[in-house]
C-alpha positions, 0 to 999 in steps of 0.5 A: 550264812544265817541272818543273825551271823550276817548282821554280826559280819556287817557289824565287824566289817564296819569296826574300822569306822570306830577303832584300829581294825585288822581282819585276822583278829581271833576275837572278831572271827569268834564273834562272827561264829567262825574259826579263824584257824581254818583260814590259811590266809590268816596264818601269819607264818605263811608268805604274803603271796601264799596267803593271798592265793589261798584267800582268792582260791577260797572264793567262787567266781561270783565272789571274786568278781565282787572284789574287783572294784574300788568298793570291794564287797567282801565275802561274809562266809570267809570273814572278809569285810568290804573295803574301799580302795579309793582315798586321795592324799595329793597334798594332804588327806583329801575329801575327794573319793569315798574312802575318806570323811571328816567329822567332829572327831577329826574335822580337818587335815593339814592342807599343804601347798599345791604340788606345783608350789612345793616342787618350786622349792626344789627340796627333795627332803621337803617333798619326802617329809611332806609325804611322811606327815601326810601318811601319818595323818592318813594312818591316824584317820584310818585307825579312827575309821575315817580313811582307807590305807590305799591313797591314789596319789601323786599325779606325775603327769608332765606339764606339756601345755600351759592351758592344762587345768590340772597343772597345779596337781603335778610337779612341773614340765621337766621329766627328771624333776617330776620323777624325783618329786614322785620318788621322794613323796612316794617314799615319804608316804609308803616307807616303814622305817627300817624296811626301805628295802627288802630281798622280796619287795612284795613282802616289804611292809607299807605305811600307806599305799601310794599310786602314781597317776595318770598313766600316760600322755594325759594332759587334755581335760576339756579344751575346744570341744575335746575332752579326756574321755574321747581324746586320742593322744597321737604320741611318737615313741621318742616323746613317750620314752623321753617325756611321758613315761620317764616319771612313771618309770622312776616312780616304780623303779626308784620309788617302789610305788605300790600302784599305778593308775592308767588314764582315760585317754587313748594313745595312738588309738588304744585305750591306756587301760587296755594296752598290754604293752603299756601295762603288763609289758612295761609297768610290771614286766620292764619296770617290775611293779610290786603292787597293783594297776588300777583304772582311773574311775570309770575308765572301762565304762568310758571305753564302752560309752565314749570310745565304742572300744571293741565294738562296744561289747562289755564282756570284750572290754573287761577281758581286754583290760584284764588281760592287758594287766589292769588289776582293779576297776575304779568303778563297777564294770569289772564287778558287773561283767567279768563273770559273763566274760569268763562264761563266754570264754573271753577271759580265764578265771586265772586272769582274775586270780592274778589280779586279786592276788596283786590286790590282796598282797597290797592289803597284807603289806599294809597290815590290814589283815594282821595289824600294824603295831608301829601305827595302830596307836596313832589317833586324832592328836596326830592330825593337824598337830602344831608341827604339821601346820608349821611344816605347811607354812614352811613348804609354802615359804620354800616354794614362793618365787620372787619374780621381780624386785626393784629394791622394794622387798622386803617391806619393813613394817615400821616404815609403813603405818598403813598398807592397802590390800586389794584384789580378789585374792587378798582375803583368800582361803578356799582358793589357797587350798587348791584342787584335790584338797581336804578340809584344812585345819585352819586357813589363814588368809593374807589379810588375816596374816598381814593385819597382825603385822602392820599398824593399819590395813585398808582392804578393798576387794577391787573385783567381786571374784577372780572373774572380775566381770565389771569395774564397779569396785575399781575406784575404792581400790584406787582410793585405798592405794592413794591413801596408803604408804604401800599397796599389795595387790593379790590377783590370779585365778582359781579352780573355776579356771584351772582344775580337773575338767577345766582347761584354759583357753588363754594366758591372760588374767580374767576380766578387769584384773589387768585394769585393776592392777594398772589403775591401782599402781598409778593411784598408789602413793607408795611402793606396789607389790603384786602377788599372783595366785595361780598354777599355770603361767599367766602373761603378766608382761604388762606388770613385769614392764610397768615401773609403777609395779615394783615387785611381783611374787608368785605364791601358787595356791599356797595351802592353809598357811598361805597367808602367813607364808606370804607375809613372811616373805613380803616382810623379810622374815623369810628370804624367798628361794623358790624357782619356777618349775614351769615356763611362763609363756607369752599369751601368743604361744597358745595361738601358735599351737593347738593343745591337742598337738602332743609333739614336744619338738617343734613342727616346722611343717605346721609352724608349731613351736616346741614345748617346755624349756627343752624344746621352746626357743622363743621369748618367755615371760619367765623361763623354767627355773627362774627365781630371785632372792633378797641376797646374792650368790656366786658359784665356784667349781671346786672339782669335776671330771671332764671326760669319759672314755668308753671302750666298747667290747665285742658285744657292744655295737656302735649305734649310728642312727643319730642325725647330724648337721650336714658337713660336720665331723661325725665321730667314728662311733656316734653312740652306744645303746645304754641298755648295752652298758653297765652304766657304772661311770659317775661324774662327781662334781663339787660347786661352792655356793657363796652368799655375797649379800647381807641376808641369809638365804637359800639358793637352788643350784640347777645342773643341766646337760646339753648334748653335742651341738651338731646332733639334730633333734635333741633337747636344748638342755635337760635337768640332770640334778639340783640341790637347794642350799642354805647359806648364811650371809658372807659364808660358803657352802658346797653342793655335791653332785654324783651324776650317772653318765648314762642317765645324765648324758644319754638322749633318746633318738628318733627310734626311741633308743636311749643312747649315749652319744659320742662328742663334747657335751656341756654341763651347765651349772647355775641358779634361776636368776636368768642372768649368767653374769649376775649369778656366776653360772658357768658351763663345763665341756664334758667329752664322751669318747666311744672306742670300739675295741673289736671290729 
């Protein structure tokens, strides 16, 4: 290609920077001096896979290699432009990664609450709606040349340890809840209306491409000398199937996610991004991924520099990753070493072809080659719209959790002439946006929001920042509380304490924050409310038990509209209904178990406690699912099936590997493999939720299953369903559940089989108040009877 034609190519490669762009535009090819009709990959009458194969077959080996990184180099002689695959949209279009930028045309994008706080709403409709809004803004920014079409979100790692720095990015500690969040958010990002399903899923159009990450068993970043680049997660197959894989499986099979990202860490000695069992066999084979698998950024380099995988030979490493099923390297190792790897016989060129076809089918589904008429008109007015900003406020309101209330909240503005706002987060803006954020449309701090509600606000920071390294600012905060009619204390941590690369070492508030809280509470002349901004749990037992602290609210990192959302809750414009999606442990929990111990079940030999609500039976600060309201709810079971008879056929065998408590009756057929069942049995259940208080409000109906009590090594209970129900004061609404018997009552045995046990299971229905007598929670025995017809 001549120099003049190359300049034209580069110009049109960058047209996406100024307008809606698609590759197979006849005018574009004409300007480059190329005849588009000669390129079959631009023939819209052909299937996507045929077009992708033609494009890849048209490239030389060197050209193919240049397309294997996140910065795909393009092929000028084919009219193929460069493309940046790496964009992020965890809770709004993010400035992380090279695929997105902001400027005067679009100075910001809607910043929603961190994922953990949105999860606390337990509202699947909300999760999907957030995804839809984020993808609309992403598509609009793409049209303006400010974003790609492939977004590496969401993060669906299950929270195993409260010290993990990336807790804020994830949907909590329960695998089922994490999976349901993934399914809904991914569907919101990807689905094109009217094309939610297709006979050939690889032909289904995408609004944007989503990516579930980081696969898998990843939740150590940098703790006590151990970092994610060197960590070898020792995981049992039981824990892998039961906990670490489940959200990814749901994301792929139910969410039809377009991409999965493998993680830095090794698992049982093998790098995640080079494990054929995890990648090609499981993601693509067992689960049927319709899309591509990408590495976490520079993972292959980590294999070489940090792990010395395969004796530190680059050609061997790229070959092992490619043959394991890794289609794309976020980095440059594939681009730098695949040609040499092929030439030295370490891998076949057809391995590269398969990977590139997966990648380019994705871009074809996104309309990158042909345009997307339904979205090409989106522009700057579709970013930071009034409706989007209001949704950010609503998401924060729905997620905020009321942890304590001694009949103080909600506050009535007319009763308080002066309110003291103290603490390092009282005027927070940046801290509210969380990790992996973009530039917010308009952040409103608690101070700004509350100042517009009450007559007078006295603001004292109390600590220079969340580190609170000295007590020199405590006295002015105490004086403000003494002179005020009510005091609101805003405390917690921020990204310096919990974020990517920053694990915590303990569960206490930093520095003098505890002293600030206690001293201000003593000095205050009126009621004291404490608002916590954090993701991971903090041991605030001192405040929970302090009679001078009358209410506690958890606000996570509530996004750009966090200030108004918190004010709405504190002053009664919104009745809180959020529930904690994680356990808040006491501080001594971290003394009992190292962060690097991956086992979920208690380790009696080492004295390690269990992890998450499923296996930890010690005392907590607040349990999973906890949350209060300004009103009261009661439940009434309307109907529920209470038994299931399963007659096993000749090819269905009893599975007797479950362990039982000694000297108890064991059923003749202890369990059956779920894979041997049709799994069509459904348990329908209706629960009436009555609001017996004086305020309208929302309640989260949580449904758990407990396995038969005599089976050893099983979870104490596990979430099998939930529903957020809005009920007006004095009225009743009905929550309906259809529980698949295999999914709801199945357990994973020690050999990693998913089995349906025989015996009496228990369905537990309740809210998150933590008091069964107060909220009308109840249990239902559910009998599973397995009968073998043929012996």
